[in-house]
N, C-alpha and C positions, 0 to 999 in steps of 0.2 A: 661365665657360662661355658667357657672352654673346658674348664675342668669338670664340670657337671656333664657335658657332652661325653668326654672321655671316659668318664666313670660309668656313665648310665646308658651309652650308646647300645642298641640292641636289647636293651632291658625295659626302657621306658619309650614311648611314642615322643614324649615332651623332652627327651634329653637334650640339654643345651638350648632350650627356647625358654624365653621369658613368658610368663603367663600373668594374665590380669588378676589382680586380687579381687575376689567377688565379697560380697557383704557376708556370705556364709563363711568364709574363709577369715575374715575378721572376726566374727563372733567366736569362731573355733579358737582363734588366737588369743581371745580375752580369757576363755577358759584356762589356757595354759597361764596366762598371767595372774588369774585368780589362784590357781595351784601354787605358783611362786609366791604369792602374797602369804597364802597359809602357811607355807614352808618356812618363810622368814619369820612370821607370828611364832612358830613352834621353836624355832632356833633361839628367840628371846626369852623362852620360859626358863624358870628357875630348875636346877637339878637335871638339865637335859644333857645327856652324854654325846648323843650324836643324832642326826636326822638324815634319813635317807628318802630320796625322791624316786619314784618309779621303781620300787624294789618290790616288796610283796604286794604292796597296795600302792596307792597314789602317793602317800607320805607315810612314812614309818619313824616313830619318834622313841628313842630308847633313852629311859630315865635311870639315874644313879641308883635309884631304890629297887630296880628290877622290874619296873613297869614298862610294859611295851605297847604303846598306842598306835593303831594301824588306822589310817584315815582314808575314807574315799572323799574326794572332792568333786562336787558337782557344780556347772554353771549354768542355771536355768533361768535367765532373766524375765522370760515371758510365759514359760510353761512349768508344769509341774513334773519332778521326775517319778519314775516307778518305784515307789517305795519298797515295794515287795521284792522286786529283782535286787536292788542295792542291798537290802536287808539280808537277802539270801547269799549274796556273794561274801558280805561281812561275817556272816555265821559261818560260811565254809572255811574262812582263814582261821576263825575262832577254833573250830574244831579240828583243823589240821595242826594248829599248834598244841592242842590237847593231846591229840594222837601222837605226836612226836615227842610227848612228854616234856615240853618245854617248862623251865622253871621260872619263865617270865611270867608276870601278870598281865594278861592280855586285855586291852581295853579297845574294843572297836567304836570308832567314830565316823560321824558323817557330817561333812560341812557343805552346805549349799547356799550358793549365792542366787537370791530369787527377789525380784521386785526391788532392786536396789539396796537389799539388806542381806547380812549375813545370819543364818540359821545354823546352829550347831545342835546335833543330836547325839545322845549317848545311846547306843544300841543295847537294850537290855537283852541279855542272852539266858534263858532258862533251860536247863536240861532235864529232860523226864527221864528218869530211871525207874524201870518196871521192876 
């Protein structure tokens, strides 16, 4: 705690003080553990060149064949995520790659932990060109 106090004294009121872990913090940490689980799962796939955590999205997976999978990971054990908001964020990343004229094949994905199960969604992106 001494190092924490030296680094953050004057920045945070709780610098150098221990703080009890609340139930909310425990659940928040489980979200990070779930993201780590998905990252490890991606690393074990075939043809993966490398995996980045917290780069463009929660997890970015680059494959040898030029496919780039960018993944949003959500931990909602008791509630439902706002699908429109998440889809909009993933679509923005997809459009950004297109505008930068990326040669990678972009594949947006959403992994959700809900009700003790893993649900994987491939976000289907359709561009309407007038």
